[in-house]
DRENGU-857606 format. One record per residue (C-alpha): x, y, z; residue number from 1. Coordinates in steps of 0.001 Angstrom, whole numbers, m for minus. Layout:
N
{px = X py = Y pz = Z k = NUM};
...
//
This chain:
134
{px = m33267 py = m28104 pz = 8764 k = 1};
{px = m35425 py = m27927 pz = 5677 k = 2};
{px = m39114 py = m27743 pz = 6340 k = 3};
{px = m40150 py = m27658 pz = 2711 k = 4};
{px = m38577 py = m24273 pz = 2064 k = 5};
{px = m35420 py = m25546 pz = 343 k = 6};
{px = m33399 py = m23508 pz = 2834 k = 7};
{px = m30376 py = m25126 pz = 4482 k = 8};
{px = m28208 py = m24304 pz = 7500 k = 9};
{px = m26178 py = m21638 pz = 5730 k = 10};
{px = m29375 py = m20023 pz = 4490 k = 11};
{px = m30878 py = m19892 pz = 7981 k = 12};
{px = m27578 py = m18802 pz = 9488 k = 13};
{px = m27325 py = m15876 pz = 7085 k = 14};
{px = m30906 py = m14916 pz = 7841 k = 15};
{px = m30193 py = m15078 pz = 11577 k = 16};
{px = m27084 py = m12954 pz = 11230 k = 17};
{px = m29180 py = m10292 pz = 9493 k = 18};
{px = m31742 py = m10461 pz = 12287 k = 19};
{px = m29074 py = m10207 pz = 14983 k = 20};
{px = m27595 py = m7054 pz = 13462 k = 21};
{px = m30979 py = m5454 pz = 12788 k = 22};
{px = m32435 py = m2803 pz = 15073 k = 23};
{px = m35920 py = m3587 pz = 13796 k = 24};
{px = m35815 py = m7390 pz = 14092 k = 25};
{px = m33482 py = m7704 pz = 17084 k = 26};
{px = m36409 py = m8702 pz = 19301 k = 27};
{px = m37232 py = m11618 pz = 17016 k = 28};
{px = m33627 py = m12753 pz = 17184 k = 29};
{px = m33698 py = m12776 pz = 20988 k = 30};
{px = m36953 py = m14752 pz = 21017 k = 31};
{px = m35431 py = m17282 pz = 18629 k = 32};
{px = m32426 py = m17563 pz = 20936 k = 33};
{px = m34739 py = m18529 pz = 23775 k = 34};
{px = m36502 py = m21105 pz = 21603 k = 35};
{px = m33105 py = m22480 pz = 20552 k = 36};
{px = m32426 py = m23448 pz = 24161 k = 37};
{px = m35048 py = m26174 pz = 23740 k = 38};
{px = m34951 py = m26825 pz = 19962 k = 39};
{px = m31787 py = m28653 pz = 18840 k = 40};
{px = m32267 py = m27825 pz = 15148 k = 41};
{px = m32551 py = m24118 pz = 15859 k = 42};
{px = m29655 py = m24326 pz = 18297 k = 43};
{px = m27534 py = m25883 pz = 15519 k = 44};
{px = m28477 py = m23033 pz = 13198 k = 45};
{px = m27465 py = m20489 pz = 15841 k = 46};
{px = m24152 py = m22269 pz = 16335 k = 47};
{px = m23548 py = m22277 pz = 12581 k = 48};
{px = m24427 py = m18587 pz = 12500 k = 49};
{px = m21813 py = m17870 pz = 15175 k = 50};
{px = m19206 py = m19849 pz = 13234 k = 51};
{px = m19961 py = m17869 pz = 10070 k = 52};
{px = m19760 py = m14646 pz = 12021 k = 53};
{px = m16374 py = m15600 pz = 13448 k = 54};
{px = m15126 py = m16528 pz = 9978 k = 55};
{px = m16255 py = m13139 pz = 8693 k = 56};
{px = m14548 py = m11351 pz = 11583 k = 57};
{px = m11348 py = m13330 pz = 11032 k = 58};
{px = m11510 py = m12511 pz = 7324 k = 59};
{px = m11918 py = m8811 pz = 8112 k = 60};
{px = m8923 py = m8936 pz = 10452 k = 61};
{px = m6894 py = m10739 pz = 7788 k = 62};
{px = m7963 py = m8279 pz = 5093 k = 63};
{px = m7041 py = m5405 pz = 7399 k = 64};
{px = m3593 py = m6893 pz = 7976 k = 65};
{px = m3049 py = m7435 pz = 4259 k = 66};
{px = m4092 py = m3844 pz = 3541 k = 67};
{px = m1742 py = m2594 pz = 6242 k = 68};
{px = 1155 py = m4550 pz = 4719 k = 69};
{px = 350 py = m3315 pz = 1221 k = 70};
{px = 69 py = 286 pz = 2433 k = 71};
{px = 3423 py = m36 pz = 4195 k = 72};
{px = 5075 py = m1458 pz = 1074 k = 73};
{px = 3554 py = 1278 pz = m1093 k = 74};
{px = 4785 py = 3966 pz = 1305 k = 75};
{px = 8238 py = 2393 pz = 1336 k = 76};
{px = 8347 py = 2276 pz = m2473 k = 77};
{px = 7162 py = 5888 pz = m2654 k = 78};
{px = 9924 py = 6916 pz = m236 k = 79};
{px = 12494 py = 5034 pz = m2332 k = 80};
{px = 11291 py = 6837 pz = m5458 k = 81};
{px = 11500 py = 10225 pz = m3709 k = 82};
{px = 15063 py = 9422 pz = m2585 k = 83};
{px = 16009 py = 8333 pz = m6099 k = 84};
{px = 14548 py = 11532 pz = m7573 k = 85};
{px = 16403 py = 13650 pz = m5004 k = 86};
{px = 19670 py = 11844 pz = m5754 k = 87};
{px = 19184 py = 12478 pz = m9476 k = 88};
{px = 18601 py = 16182 pz = m8794 k = 89};
{px = 21764 py = 16370 pz = m6672 k = 90};
{px = 23824 py = 14601 pz = m9349 k = 91};
{px = 22508 py = 16989 pz = m12002 k = 92};
{px = 23316 py = 20000 pz = m9822 k = 93};
{px = 26861 py = 18711 pz = m9128 k = 94};
{px = 27430 py = 18213 pz = m12858 k = 95};
{px = 26201 py = 21762 pz = m13578 k = 96};
{px = 28489 py = 23164 pz = m10875 k = 97};
{px = 31502 py = 21267 pz = m12234 k = 98};
{px = 30793 py = 22597 pz = m15712 k = 99};
{px = 30473 py = 26155 pz = m14358 k = 100};
{px = 33812 py = 25819 pz = m12555 k = 101};
{px = 35401 py = 24393 pz = m15705 k = 102};
{px = 34052 py = 27342 pz = m17681 k = 103};
{px = 35560 py = 29845 pz = m15210 k = 104};
{px = 38928 py = 28075 pz = m15233 k = 105};
{px = 39025 py = 27892 pz = m19010 k = 106};
{px = 38100 py = 31585 pz = m19291 k = 107};
{px = 41143 py = 32325 pz = m17120 k = 108};
{px = 43320 py = 30403 pz = m19594 k = 109};
{px = 43859 py = 27193 pz = m17655 k = 110};
{px = 44944 py = 24068 pz = m19552 k = 111};
{px = 42162 py = 21626 pz = m20620 k = 112};
{px = 43875 py = 18667 pz = m18901 k = 113};
{px = 44220 py = 20623 pz = m15637 k = 114};
{px = 40544 py = 21640 pz = m15817 k = 115};
{px = 39435 py = 18074 pz = m16595 k = 116};
{px = 41487 py = 16683 pz = m13674 k = 117};
{px = 40365 py = 19411 pz = m11262 k = 118};
{px = 36649 py = 19120 pz = m12051 k = 119};
{px = 36650 py = 15356 pz = m12726 k = 120};
{px = 35045 py = 16056 pz = m16117 k = 121};
{px = 36052 py = 14145 pz = m19221 k = 122};
{px = 38613 py = 15881 pz = m21413 k = 123};
{px = 36112 py = 16000 pz = m24266 k = 124};
{px = 33583 py = 17793 pz = m22054 k = 125};
{px = 36264 py = 20301 pz = m21001 k = 126};
{px = 37157 py = 20770 pz = m24663 k = 127};
{px = 33474 py = 21337 pz = m25550 k = 128};
{px = 33185 py = 23926 pz = m22774 k = 129};
{px = 36307 py = 25667 pz = m24063 k = 130};
{px = 34774 py = 25817 pz = m27551 k = 131};
{px = 31654 py = 27461 pz = m26075 k = 132};
{px = 33800 py = 29983 pz = m24142 k = 133};
{px = 35640 py = 31129 pz = m27280 k = 134};
//
């Protein structure tokens, strides 16, 4: 369908889709629909317009699904990072508590090897704590 305008099916179909969705030109669209019942060329343009519309709707559905998947993965990764950060905090706190216990034991005169075994700290760490206590 090119009546000297250089416009092809896709061009007309896009124009029709704009008319269909327009509050101002909706009446024109409905009149063209009626004409299309008798005009095969116009009917073909309408059919092409519907196909384009369906493709756009399918693309929107697909894009929505992709976004949903990406959002889910991002939320999962964020949760993993929060868990990792919490685990690091717990490990740091446990280490601090072990060192505090070692300090108390060493202040009471306990042997470095006993303190290291009891707190599961390395002997060198227990020795360093003892140096700080004295």
